[in-house]
NUSESE-638476 format. One record per residue (C-alpha): x, y, z; residue in one letter. Coordinates in steps of 0.02 Angstrom, whole numbers. Each point is the difference from the previous one (the first is absolute). Layout:
REC_xx_yy_zz_residu
REC_X_Y_Z_A
...
END
This chain:
REC_xx_yy_zz_residu
REC_-891_-898_166_M
REC_-12_172_-6_A
REC_-86_73_155_Q
REC_-185_87_-39_D
REC_-38_166_66_K
REC_-102_-83_159_K
REC_166_-123_51_Q
REC_95_161_4_I
REC_-117_102_87_Q
REC_4_-128_131_A
REC_178_-1_16_V
REC_-1_199_18_L
REC_-133_-50_150_A
REC_-100_162_-60_G
REC_137_96_-25_R
REC_-5_127_-164_S
REC_152_-19_-121_P
REC_144_125_41_L
REC_29_139_-151_H
REC_170_53_104_R
REC_61_-192_-31_F
REC_-62_-9_-190_G
REC_-110_-142_43_Q
REC_-105_-54_-157_N
REC_-4_-189_18_F
REC_-17_-122_-139_M
REC_-160_-95_6_I
REC_19_-83_-185_D
REC_70_-182_1_A
REC_49_6_-191_N
REC_107_166_28_M
REC_78_-86_142_V
REC_55_-156_-88_R
REC_52_117_-155_T
REC_114_100_111_I
REC_80_-168_99_A
REC_26_-70_-201_D
REC_106_157_-34_A
REC_118_-30_116_G
REC_32_-165_-74_G
REC_12_-68_174_L
REC_93_-177_57_T
REC_41_-84_191_P
REC_173_72_-16_A
REC_-72_196_-5_D
REC_7_120_147_T
REC_-120_97_-34_V
REC_-43_179_82_I
REC_-170_58_30_E
REC_-51_183_23_I
REC_-137_34_82_G
REC_-100_-159_22_P
REC_-137_67_70_G
REC_-135_-146_42_T
REC_109_-135_-90_G
REC_-92_-15_-155_T
REC_158_-5_-91_L
REC_118_-79_121_T
REC_-113_-147_-25_Q
REC_51_-45_-167_E
REC_202_74_39_L
REC_-11_-162_126_L
REC_-56_-127_-136_A
REC_131_50_-130_R
REC_145_48_87_A
REC_142_-62_127_G
REC_-37_156_131_R
REC_-107_154_9_V
REC_109_142_98_I
REC_-172_125_32_A
REC_18_180_56_V
REC_-175_81_75_E
REC_-4_164_83_I
REC_-187_-11_74_D
REC_17_-56_161_R
REC_-175_-115_17_D
REC_39_-59_-171_L
REC_173_-54_47_A
REC_-87_-77_175_Q
REC_-130_-96_-138_A
REC_133_-61_-118_L
REC_137_-69_147_R
REC_-164_-108_54_S
REC_-63_-53_-147_T
REC_196_-69_-47_Y
REC_32_-48_175_A
REC_38_-175_-70_Q
REC_90_26_-148_E
REC_172_10_16_P
REC_47_63_-160_R
REC_-85_178_42_F
REC_82_133_65_T
REC_-77_156_48_L
REC_88_154_25_I
REC_-107_133_78_E
REC_23_191_-24_G
REC_25_99_-170_D
REC_101_-64_-141_A
REC_83_170_-23_M
REC_144_98_119_D
REC_-40_165_-62_G
REC_-8_34_-197_K
REC_154_-95_-46_H
REC_26_-169_87_S
REC_-67_-142_59_L
REC_-28_-5_168_C
REC_125_-104_113_D
REC_-99_-161_9_E
REC_-43_-17_-194_L
REC_165_41_-40_G
REC_79_-139_107_V
REC_-114_-132_-42_V
REC_33_55_-230_V
REC_175_6_37_R
REC_7_-175_97_D
REC_-98_-76_-124_A
REC_111_56_-145_L
REC_146_-52_90_A
REC_-72_-159_11_R
REC_-3_-7_-160_G
REC_-215_-15_-10_E
REC_-96_53_-145_P
REC_-78_171_88_T
REC_-157_57_-75_K
REC_-116_145_31_L
REC_-192_-61_-14_V
REC_-121_134_60_A
REC_-133_117_-12_N
REC_89_149_40_L
REC_-82_136_105_P
REC_4_157_-129_Y
REC_78_113_140_N
REC_183_-97_-4_I
REC_11_-96_-156_A
REC_105_140_-105_S
REC_133_10_104_P
REC_5_-201_96_L
REC_17_-77_-176_V
REC_141_121_-50_V
REC_82_-55_175_E
REC_-31_-206_-3_L
REC_85_18_-179_L
REC_157_104_71_L
REC_-3_-152_148_A
REC_10_-117_-141_G
REC_-172_-97_-16_V
REC_-1_-40_-166_K
REC_-206_-36_-41_T
REC_-135_131_65_L
REC_-180_-49_-43_V
REC_-115_119_72_F
REC_-167_103_-31_T
REC_3_184_7_V
REC_-102_146_-48_Q
REC_8_24_-194_K
REC_65_183_2_E
REC_149_-68_80_V
REC_34_-154_-110_A
REC_-20_106_-157_Q
REC_167_125_83_R
REC_92_-160_19_L
REC_-15_-27_-190_I
REC_2_191_-46_A
REC_123_38_-155_G
REC_87_159_-1_A
REC_-115_162_-60_G
REC_-158_-76_93_S
REC_-83_77_115_D
REC_12_-149_130_A
REC_182_-13_-14_Y
REC_100_47_138_G
REC_128_-52_126_G
REC_-93_-166_59_L
REC_-6_-34_-204_S
REC_199_26_4_V
REC_37_-94_141_M
REC_-115_-167_-49_M
REC_67_-20_-177_Q
REC_163_43_23_L
REC_6_-165_142_L
REC_-134_-119_-45_S
REC_-96_-43_-175_K
REC_-203_64_44_V
REC_-133_-126_-69_E
REC_-166_94_15_Y
REC_-117_-151_-11_L
REC_-168_48_13_R
REC_-137_138_77_T
REC_-96_-38_133_I
REC_-169_93_37_G
REC_-74_38_172_P
REC_-114_-131_5_G
REC_120_-138_68_V
REC_34_108_158_F
REC_-108_22_154_W
REC_-28_149_20_P
REC_35_40_-190_P
REC_132_136_-20_P
REC_-46_147_-87_D
REC_119_-39_-141_V
REC_64_-128_-108_D
REC_139_-116_50_S
REC_125_-106_-97_A
REC_115_-163_37_L
REC_170_23_-56_V
REC_167_-121_-5_R
REC_156_84_16_V
REC_169_-110_-5_T
REC_173_60_56_L
REC_96_76_-130_A
REC_106_111_76_N
REC_105_110_-124_Q
REC_88_109_115_L
REC_161_-97_7_G
REC_123_86_123_T
REC_-101_156_5_I
REC_-66_49_183_D
REC_-192_-44_-10_A
REC_-40_97_144_R
REC_91_149_-57_A
REC_-65_-22_-178_F
REC_-197_9_96_A
REC_44_153_72_D
REC_65_80_-156_F
REC_-149_-62_-88_V
REC_-106_73_125_R
REC_57_155_-12_K
REC_23_8_-167_L
REC_-185_-16_-22_F
REC_-41_123_127_S
REC_26_114_-165_F
REC_-74_-115_-139_R
REC_-55_150_-96_R
REC_157_87_29_K
REC_126_-10_-97_T
REC_165_-121_16_L
REC_113_149_1_G
REC_-104_114_132_K
REC_-52_-187_98_S
REC_189_-31_6_L
REC_45_184_74_A
REC_-142_-10_117_M
REC_87_-169_71_M
REC_158_107_11_S
REC_60_-132_-143_L
REC_130_62_-114_D
REC_-68_-25_-191_S
REC_179_2_-86_S
REC_12_-166_47_H
REC_-158_-43_-105_V
REC_51_-102_-163_P
REC_-42_94_-146_R
REC_-135_-102_-81_D
REC_-109_54_145_F
REC_-97_168_-35_D
REC_-5_101_159_L
REC_-173_90_-75_K
REC_-77_-174_8_S
REC_-125_-30_134_R
REC_51_-125_146_V
REC_-168_-97_-32_E
REC_57_-39_-168_T
REC_180_-80_33_I
REC_-23_-207_1_S
REC_87_-87_154_P
REC_144_-84_-82_S
REC_38_185_-54_D
REC_-39_65_197_L
REC_100_-148_66_L
REC_157_69_-135_R
REC_-14_171_56_L
REC_-11_-60_190_F
REC_185_-43_-51_G
REC_68_140_-84_V
REC_-86_141_99_V
REC_-10_-61_182_V
REC_134_-148_10_Q
REC_143_108_-66_Q
REC_-21_131_122_E
REC_28_-116_151_R
END
């Protein structure tokens, strides 16, 4: 069962939720089950949960999966989780930040993911993600080889994941996610299922690994996309020049006068292959 507001407050022991950690705790039991259902969990699965908080979703995950690896940055909540699941051998807690900087998983989480995948364990993320790390985290988990990610995130971010070229929400995150995976927007979630309620709607998203990068260096391509979208409203020709890249290699079917924000993920991948890799 999901914890209610009073139970969460008891775990917090009089302390308020911390905004800097994106702490909005889910208090709706039906939504907790919906999130777990979307993961399609079995006893063979290893589940990664980022930001378990007071453990509402954790309890549901342990009832379905074979193992849960939880990552909690809040020292007080980590201590509470450690106490709650002290007798549960299928629960492992990593205390600290899931990310090491903007573009890599923390060492301990990276090792856990690599080891689980090396053993052939089906490894999934199922989590109510803290809004402040959601975007880089999901990309890094896909690059690490995690095949299924089910998570709640700010609705605006979810819309960026599925945005098409030419739309206001389209950007570097859209490109990377759509070339690395299949993204499903499952449902919108109102603020009322959380305590304290956030100021915005959230969304439940399921992401399935479907890497289309082939032999392309994913890190180099991601860096190319980030730089290119920093000039999103400039023309392609001008943007490449500002990146000190030679536009003479650009295939003829590209319009150098088109804006960067109108170019599809597949065309950006092709552009990288001929403009960047050819110069190496």
